[in-house]
C-alpha positions as CSV (number, residue, x, y, z in Angstrom):
1,X,-0.1,-21.1,8.0
2,X,-3.4,-19.8,9.3
3,X,-5.0,-21.3,12.3
4,X,-8.7,-20.7,13.0
5,X,-10.6,-20.3,16.2
6,X,-11.1,-24.0,17.0
7,X,-7.4,-24.6,16.3
8,X,-6.3,-22.2,19.0
9,X,-9.3,-22.5,21.3
10,X,-7.9,-25.0,23.9
11,X,-4.5,-25.8,25.4
12,X,-4.3,-29.1,23.5
13,X,-5.1,-27.4,20.3
14,X,-2.4,-24.8,20.8
15,X,0.1,-27.6,21.6
16,X,-0.9,-29.2,18.3
17,X,-0.1,-25.8,16.6
18,X,3.3,-25.8,18.2
19,X,3.9,-29.4,17.1
20,X,3.0,-28.6,13.5
21,X,5.3,-25.5,13.5
22,X,8.1,-27.5,15.2
23,X,8.0,-30.3,12.7
24,X,7.9,-28.0,9.7
25,X,10.8,-26.0,10.9
26,X,12.7,-29.2,11.6
27,X,12.1,-30.1,7.9
28,X,13.8,-26.8,6.9
29,X,10.8,-24.6,6.2
30,X,10.4,-21.0,7.2
31,X,7.0,-20.5,8.7
32,X,4.8,-17.5,9.4
33,X,1.5,-17.9,11.3
34,X,-1.8,-16.0,11.1
35,X,-4.1,-16.7,14.0
36,X,-7.8,-16.1,14.7
37,X,-9.3,-15.3,18.1
38,X,-9.9,-18.3,20.4
39,X,-13.2,-19.9,19.5
40,X,-16.3,-18.0,20.6
41,X,-14.3,-15.0,22.0
42,X,-15.2,-12.6,19.2
43,X,-18.9,-13.6,19.5
44,X,-18.8,-12.8,23.2
45,X,-17.2,-9.4,22.5
46,X,-19.8,-8.6,19.8
47,X,-22.7,-9.6,22.1
48,X,-21.5,-7.4,24.9
49,X,-20.6,-4.5,22.5
50,X,-24.2,-4.4,21.1
51,X,-25.6,-4.5,24.7
52,X,-23.2,-1.7,25.8
53,X,-24.3,0.6,23.0
54,X,-28.1,0.0,23.8
55,X,-28.1,-0.4,27.6
56,X,-29.3,2.2,30.0
57,X,-28.2,0.1,33.0
58,X,-24.6,-0.8,33.9
59,X,-23.6,-3.2,31.1
60,X,-21.8,-6.5,31.7
61,X,-18.3,-5.1,30.8
62,X,-16.7,-6.4,34.0
63,X,-18.2,-9.9,33.5
64,X,-16.9,-10.1,29.9
65,X,-13.4,-9.0,30.9
66,X,-13.3,-11.4,33.8
67,X,-14.4,-14.4,31.7
68,X,-12.0,-13.6,28.9
69,X,-9.0,-13.0,31.3
70,X,-9.7,-16.3,33.1
71,X,-9.8,-18.3,29.9
72,X,-6.7,-16.8,28.4
73,X,-4.8,-17.0,31.7
74,X,-5.6,-20.7,31.9
75,X,-4.4,-21.3,28.4
76,X,-1.2,-19.4,29.0
77,X,-0.4,-21.3,32.2
78,X,-1.0,-24.6,30.4
79,X,0.9,-24.0,27.2
80,X,3.6,-21.5,28.2
81,X,4.2,-21.6,32.0
82,X,7.7,-20.0,31.6
83,X,6.3,-17.0,29.6
84,X,2.9,-16.7,31.3
85,X,3.7,-13.7,33.4
86,X,5.2,-11.7,30.5
87,X,2.3,-12.5,28.1
88,X,-0.3,-11.9,30.7
89,X,0.9,-8.4,31.3
90,X,0.4,-7.8,27.5
91,X,-3.1,-9.3,27.7
92,X,-3.9,-7.2,30.8
93,X,-2.9,-4.0,29.0
94,X,-5.1,-4.9,26.1
95,X,-8.0,-5.7,28.4
96,X,-7.7,-2.2,30.0
97,X,-7.9,-0.8,26.5
98,X,-10.9,-2.9,25.7
99,X,-12.6,-1.8,29.0
100,X,-11.9,1.9,28.2
101,X,-13.4,1.8,24.7
102,X,-16.5,-0.2,25.9
103,X,-17.0,2.3,28.7
104,X,-16.7,5.2,26.3
105,X,-19.3,3.7,24.0
106,X,-21.7,3.2,26.9
107,X,-21.2,6.7,28.1
108,X,-21.7,8.3,24.7
109,X,-24.4,5.8,23.7
110,X,-22.8,5.7,20.3
111,X,-21.1,2.9,18.5
112,X,-19.5,4.0,15.2
113,X,-18.3,1.5,12.6
114,X,-14.7,2.6,13.4
115,X,-15.2,2.0,17.2
116,X,-16.8,-1.4,16.5
117,X,-13.8,-2.5,14.3
118,X,-11.4,-1.6,17.0
119,X,-13.4,-3.4,19.7
120,X,-13.9,-6.7,17.7
121,X,-10.2,-6.9,16.8
122,X,-9.4,-7.7,20.5
123,X,-10.1,-11.4,20.1
124,X,-7.0,-11.7,17.9
125,X,-5.0,-9.3,20.2
126,X,-5.5,-11.7,23.0
127,X,-4.9,-15.0,21.2
128,X,-1.6,-14.2,19.3
129,X,0.5,-13.5,22.4
130,X,-0.5,-17.0,23.8
131,X,0.4,-18.8,20.5
132,X,3.7,-16.9,20.4
133,X,4.5,-17.7,24.0
134,X,3.7,-21.4,23.4
135,X,6.2,-21.5,20.5
136,X,8.9,-19.8,22.7
137,X,8.1,-22.5,25.4
138,X,9.3,-25.0,22.8
139,X,12.5,-23.0,22.2
140,X,11.2,-21.5,18.9
141,X,11.9,-17.7,18.7
142,X,8.6,-16.0,18.1
143,X,7.1,-12.5,18.0
144,X,3.4,-11.5,17.9
145,X,2.4,-8.7,15.4
146,X,-1.0,-7.1,14.8
147,X,-2.2,-6.8,11.2
148,X,-0.9,-3.2,10.8
149,X,2.6,-4.1,12.3
150,X,2.7,-6.9,9.8
151,X,2.1,-4.4,7.0
152,X,-1.5,-5.0,6.1
153,X,-2.8,-1.7,4.7
154,X,-6.5,-1.5,3.9
155,X,-9.4,0.5,2.6
156,X,-11.4,2.5,5.2
157,X,-14.4,0.3,4.6
158,X,-15.0,-0.7,8.3
159,X,-16.3,-4.2,8.9
160,X,-15.3,-5.3,5.4
161,X,-12.0,-3.7,4.5
162,X,-9.8,-4.8,1.6
163,X,-6.0,-5.0,1.5
164,X,-4.5,-2.3,-0.7
165,X,-1.6,-3.0,-3.1
166,X,0.7,-1.1,-0.8
167,X,0.5,-4.0,1.6
168,X,2.8,-6.3,-0.4
169,X,6.0,-4.2,-0.1
170,X,5.3,-3.5,3.6
171,X,4.7,-7.1,4.4
172,X,7.9,-8.1,2.5
173,X,10.0,-5.5,4.4
174,X,8.5,-6.3,7.9
175,X,7.8,-10.0,7.9
176,X,10.3,-11.6,5.5
177,X,13.4,-10.6,7.5
178,X,11.9,-12.2,10.6
179,X,11.5,-15.6,9.0
180,X,15.3,-16.5,9.0
181,X,15.2,-17.3,12.7
182,X,11.8,-16.4,14.1
183,X,8.2,-17.4,13.7
184,X,6.0,-14.3,13.4
185,X,2.4,-14.8,14.9
186,X,0.2,-12.3,13.1
187,X,-3.2,-11.4,14.3
188,X,-5.7,-12.3,11.6
189,X,-8.9,-10.5,10.6
190,X,-7.4,-7.0,11.0
191,X,-5.4,-4.3,9.3
192,X,-5.2,-0.6,9.4
193,X,-5.8,2.3,6.9
194,X,-2.9,4.4,5.7
195,X,-3.7,6.8,8.6
196,X,-3.3,3.9,11.1
197,X,-7.1,3.5,11.9
198,X,-7.8,-0.2,12.8
199,X,-10.1,-2.0,10.3
200,X,-11.5,-5.6,10.2
201,X,-11.6,-7.7,7.0
202,X,-15.1,-9.2,7.2
203,X,-16.2,-12.8,7.0
204,X,-13.3,-15.2,6.9
205,X,-11.0,-12.3,7.5
206,X,-8.2,-14.4,8.9
207,X,-8.1,-16.6,5.8
208,X,-7.8,-13.3,3.8
209,X,-5.1,-12.1,6.1
210,X,-3.1,-15.3,5.5
211,X,-3.5,-15.0,1.7
212,X,-2.3,-11.3,1.8
213,X,0.6,-12.2,4.0
214,X,1.5,-15.3,1.9
215,X,1.5,-13.2,-1.2
216,X,3.6,-10.5,0.5
217,X,6.3,-12.9,1.6
218,X,6.2,-14.9,-1.7
219,X,5.3,-18.1,0.2
220,X,5.7,-21.5,-1.4
221,X,2.3,-22.5,-0.1
222,X,-0.4,-21.0,2.1
223,X,-1.8,-23.5,4.5
224,X,-5.3,-23.0,6.0
225,X,-5.6,-25.1,9.1
226,X,-9.2,-25.8,10.1
227,X,-11.3,-28.4,11.9
228,X,-12.2,-30.4,8.7
229,X,-10.1,-32.7,6.6
230,X,-10.2,-30.4,3.5
231,X,-12.7,-29.1,0.8
232,X,-15.5,-31.6,0.5
233,X,-17.8,-32.7,-2.4
234,X,-20.8,-31.4,-0.4
235,X,-22.0,-30.5,3.1
236,X,-21.2,-33.6,5.2
237,X,-24.1,-32.7,7.5
238,X,-26.5,-33.3,4.7
239,X,-24.6,-35.8,2.4
240,X,-23.3,-38.6,4.8
241,X,-20.9,-40.0,2.2
242,X,-19.4,-36.6,1.1
243,X,-15.7,-37.0,0.3
244,X,-12.6,-34.8,0.7
245,X,-11.3,-33.6,-2.6
246,X,-7.6,-34.2,-3.4
247,X,-7.4,-30.9,-5.4
248,X,-9.6,-28.2,-6.8
249,X,-8.9,-25.1,-8.8
250,X,-9.0,-21.5,-7.6
251,X,-12.1,-20.8,-9.7
252,X,-14.0,-23.9,-8.5
253,X,-13.3,-23.1,-4.8
254,X,-14.3,-19.4,-5.4
255,X,-17.6,-20.6,-6.9
256,X,-18.2,-23.0,-4.1
257,X,-17.5,-20.5,-1.3
258,X,-19.7,-17.8,-3.0
259,X,-22.5,-20.3,-2.8
260,X,-22.2,-20.8,0.9
261,X,-19.8,-23.7,1.3
262,X,-17.8,-22.8,4.3
263,X,-14.4,-23.4,2.7
264,X,-12.7,-20.1,1.9
265,X,-14.1,-16.7,1.2
266,X,-13.6,-15.9,-2.5
267,X,-11.6,-12.9,-1.4
268,X,-9.1,-15.2,0.4
269,X,-8.3,-16.9,-2.9
270,X,-7.5,-13.8,-4.9
271,X,-4.1,-12.7,-3.5
272,X,-2.8,-16.3,-3.8
273,X,-4.3,-16.7,-7.3
274,X,-2.5,-13.5,-8.5
275,X,0.9,-14.9,-7.4
276,X,0.1,-18.5,-8.3
277,X,0.6,-19.7,-4.8
278,X,-1.0,-23.0,-4.0
279,X,-3.4,-23.1,-1.0
280,X,-3.7,-26.2,1.1
281,X,-6.7,-26.8,3.4
282,X,-5.8,-29.1,6.3
283,X,-7.2,-30.3,9.6
284,X,-5.2,-29.2,12.6
285,X,-6.8,-32.1,14.6
286,X,-5.5,-34.6,12.0
287,X,-2.4,-33.1,10.5
288,X,-1.4,-36.4,9.0
289,X,-4.3,-36.1,6.5
290,X,-3.1,-34.6,3.2
291,X,-6.0,-32.2,2.9
292,X,-7.1,-30.4,-0.3
293,X,-4.7,-28.6,-2.6
294,X,-6.1,-25.5,-4.4
295,X,-4.2,-24.7,-7.6
296,X,-4.7,-22.7,-10.8
297,X,-6.0,-25.4,-13.1
298,X,-4.1,-28.7,-12.5
299,X,-6.7,-31.5,-12.3
300,X,-5.6,-34.8,-11.0
301,X,-9.3,-35.6,-10.8
302,X,-10.8,-35.5,-14.3
303,X,-14.3,-35.2,-13.1
304,X,-16.9,-33.1,-14.9
305,X,-18.5,-32.1,-11.6
306,X,-16.3,-31.6,-8.5
307,X,-18.7,-30.4,-5.8
308,X,-22.3,-29.3,-5.1
309,X,-23.4,-26.6,-2.6
310,X,-26.8,-25.9,-1.2
311,X,-27.9,-22.4,-0.2
312,X,-30.9,-22.2,2.1
313,X,-32.4,-19.0,3.6
314,X,-32.7,-17.3,0.2
315,X,-35.7,-15.8,-1.5
316,X,-36.8,-15.7,-5.2
317,X,-37.9,-12.4,-6.7
318,X,-39.6,-12.4,-10.1
319,X,-40.1,-9.1,-11.9
320,X,-42.6,-9.4,-14.9
321,X,-44.2,-7.2,-17.5
322,X,-44.6,-6.9,-21.3
323,X,-43.6,-3.2,-20.9
324,X,-40.0,-4.4,-20.2
325,X,-39.6,-5.7,-23.7
326,X,-37.3,-3.6,-25.8
327,X,-37.2,-0.8,-23.3
328,X,-33.7,0.2,-22.5
329,X,-32.6,0.8,-18.9
330,X,-35.2,-1.4,-17.2
331,X,-32.5,-3.8,-15.8
332,X,-30.5,-0.7,-14.7
333,X,-33.6,0.7,-12.9
334,X,-34.2,-2.6,-11.1
335,X,-30.6,-3.2,-10.0
336,X,-29.9,0.4,-9.0
337,X,-33.0,0.4,-6.8
338,X,-31.8,-2.8,-5.1
339,X,-28.3,-1.5,-4.7
340,X,-29.5,1.6,-3.0
341,X,-31.3,-0.6,-0.4
342,X,-28.0,-2.7,-0.1
343,X,-29.7,-5.9,-1.4
344,X,-27.1,-8.5,-2.4
345,X,-28.2,-10.3,-5.6
346,X,-26.7,-13.8,-5.7
347,X,-28.2,-15.2,-8.9
348,X,-29.8,-13.7,-12.0
349,X,-31.8,-15.3,-14.8
350,X,-33.5,-13.4,-17.7
351,X,-35.9,-14.8,-20.2
352,X,-35.0,-14.1,-23.9
353,X,-38.4,-12.3,-24.3
354,X,-37.1,-9.7,-21.7
355,X,-40.5,-9.9,-20.1
356,X,-39.2,-11.5,-17.0
357,X,-36.1,-11.1,-14.7
358,X,-35.7,-13.6,-11.8
359,X,-33.3,-12.9,-8.9
360,X,-32.1,-14.9,-5.9
361,X,-31.3,-12.8,-2.8
362,X,-30.5,-13.5,0.8
363,X,-33.8,-14.0,2.7
364,X,-32.8,-11.3,5.2
365,X,-32.7,-8.8,2.4
366,X,-36.3,-9.5,1.2
367,X,-38.1,-6.7,3.0
368,X,-35.5,-4.2,1.6
369,X,-36.1,-5.7,-1.9
370,X,-39.8,-5.2,-1.6
371,X,-39.2,-1.6,-0.5
372,X,-36.9,-1.0,-3.4
373,X,-39.2,-2.5,-6.1
374,X,-42.6,-1.3,-5.0
375,X,-42.1,2.2,-6.5
376,X,-40.9,0.7,-9.8
377,X,-44.2,-1.2,-10.0
378,X,-46.2,1.8,-9.1
379,X,-44.4,3.9,-11.8
380,X,-45.4,1.2,-14.4
381,X,-41.8,0.4,-15.3
382,X,-42.7,-3.3,-14.7
383,X,-46.1,-4.9,-14.2
384,X,-45.5,-6.8,-11.0
385,X,-42.8,-8.1,-8.6
386,X,-43.6,-11.4,-6.8
387,X,-41.7,-13.0,-4.0
388,X,-41.2,-16.5,-2.7
389,X,-39.4,-17.3,0.5
390,X,-39.9,-21.1,0.3
391,X,-36.9,-21.8,-2.0
392,X,-33.4,-23.2,-2.0
393,X,-30.5,-22.7,-4.4
394,X,-28.2,-25.5,-5.6
395,X,-24.8,-24.8,-7.2
396,X,-23.1,-27.6,-9.3
397,X,-19.4,-26.7,-9.6
398,X,-16.7,-28.2,-11.9
399,X,-14.2,-26.8,-14.3
400,X,-14.7,-30.0,-16.4
401,X,-18.2,-28.8,-17.4
402,X,-16.9,-26.2,-19.7
403,X,-15.7,-28.8,-22.3
404,X,-18.2,-31.6,-21.7
405,X,-21.4,-31.5,-23.7
406,X,-24.6,-32.8,-22.0
407,X,-23.8,-32.0,-18.4
408,X,-26.8,-29.7,-18.1
409,X,-29.0,-32.4,-19.5
410,X,-27.6,-34.9,-17.1
411,X,-28.3,-32.5,-14.1
412,X,-31.9,-31.8,-15.0
413,X,-32.7,-35.3,-16.2
414,X,-31.6,-36.7,-12.8
415,X,-33.8,-34.0,-11.0
416,X,-36.7,-34.9,-13.3
417,X,-36.4,-38.6,-12.5
418,X,-36.6,-37.6,-8.8
419,X,-39.7,-35.5,-9.5
420,X,-37.9,-32.3,-8.4
421,X,-39.1,-29.2,-10.3
422,X,-36.6,-26.4,-11.1
423,X,-38.0,-22.9,-10.7
424,X,-35.0,-20.9,-12.1
425,X,-31.7,-21.7,-13.8
426,X,-28.6,-19.6,-14.0
427,X,-25.2,-20.2,-15.6
428,X,-22.1,-18.0,-15.7
429,X,-20.1,-17.7,-18.9
430,X,-17.2,-19.4,-17.2
431,X,-19.2,-22.6,-17.3
432,X,-17.6,-23.6,-14.0
433,X,-21.0,-23.4,-12.3
434,X,-24.6,-24.3,-13.1
435,X,-27.0,-23.0,-10.4
436,X,-30.8,-23.6,-10.1
437,X,-33.6,-23.0,-7.7
438,X,-36.0,-25.5,-6.2
439,X,-38.7,-25.5,-3.5
440,X,-37.1,-25.1,0.0
441,X,-38.4,-28.5,1.0
442,X,-36.6,-30.2,-1.9
443,X,-33.2,-28.6,-1.6
444,X,-31.5,-31.4,0.5
445,X,-33.0,-34.1,-1.7
446,X,-31.7,-32.3,-4.9
447,X,-28.3,-32.2,-3.3
448,X,-28.3,-35.9,-2.7
449,X,-29.7,-36.8,-6.1
450,X,-26.9,-34.9,-7.9
451,X,-24.2,-36.2,-5.5
452,X,-25.3,-39.7,-6.4
453,X,-25.8,-38.9,-10.1
454,X,-22.1,-37.8,-10.5
455,X,-20.9,-40.5,-8.1
456,X,-19.0,-37.9,-6.0
457,X,-18.6,-40.2,-3.0
458,X,-16.5,-42.6,-5.1
459,X,-12.7,-42.1,-5.5
460,X,-12.5,-43.2,-9.1
461,X,-13.0,-40.6,-11.8
462,X,-16.4,-40.2,-13.4
């Protein structure tokens, strides 16, 4: 079970975590936990870290440590009064370590990726002892482990490390024996290289930790506890009648999360998918709600389209020129130049004439894309590269599209009836996803039109 920041952010939330663990153990289940930092703590640490590295004056290290200690002490006293002293001494030791590294960064005026990873892992280092103490307060034996102690071995790619295959055997040998009579509380978002250097796992790193640990212990299920009822048909902030899905396939959820739906990072699905372990997304504030089950390909819902995601803050790049036709290596030149500038390409569409390649990139990468493509235009490899910031991308996801003729026609007919013009279309060979681009101002309306067209708010199958 993985509990996110909001699920461990307040005393009442931590008590709910203990309730959930207690009831599952009473039902005869062995349980391992992965926890995130308390909500907002990692953000606070990152903000002060950036200030420390740049500041000539005395940075607010003391203010951060004082605020963080006060919050964690209060939580401890509320959820585990009998173990507060013991856990607080662990937390104080860690705060001294955090103070030392922040002071060193300030003195040296240098923040390396390696130091940054070590610093931002402290949110989890502070939350796990509290959750573990809360379980012991209930009479449940528990031990807190950092990612490396649990056996998560990673690449040295700081800020976005990946678990190595060696993790599986280490997790099995270190975590599995504990499960017989203990609930291990594992710090999410972090691991270590084979040399023992601390790394962090990037966006949704705790979900990824949970999947890696679940695969290592051969879990029956991996439960991701969050603050929503499950995976939804669309963003409920935009689509008021968006509905929680009973189940969804690994592939569908990977497509959705790639396109910005804040469900699970695609990387979080892979370890479970490799071992065929179901993932359940549940709401820790409403544990009685069944949530969404993520499986290989079992579909209780026979819908053609399962969910629709909107991606805003993207830019459209069009590369044109008759000189591209029949000329080998043009695409390689374009994508190599973008890769060198670390521009992430989210969608690609190429006309059959080869005279045009359209790309969707993150809007924050647009300046880097312009810098990458300008020399290619000057060299005459392509005639022009044009850019449009005023766009939004929509992804229509559903494994049922693969065997259902006419879904594309239905999508674009519905948009046409609503007078919404599509500027670019992209479809992967898996046919699980059809994506298209519209003007920025029409993105939310396109989302609503298609949600209505495929009747996603209704429980009955379409």
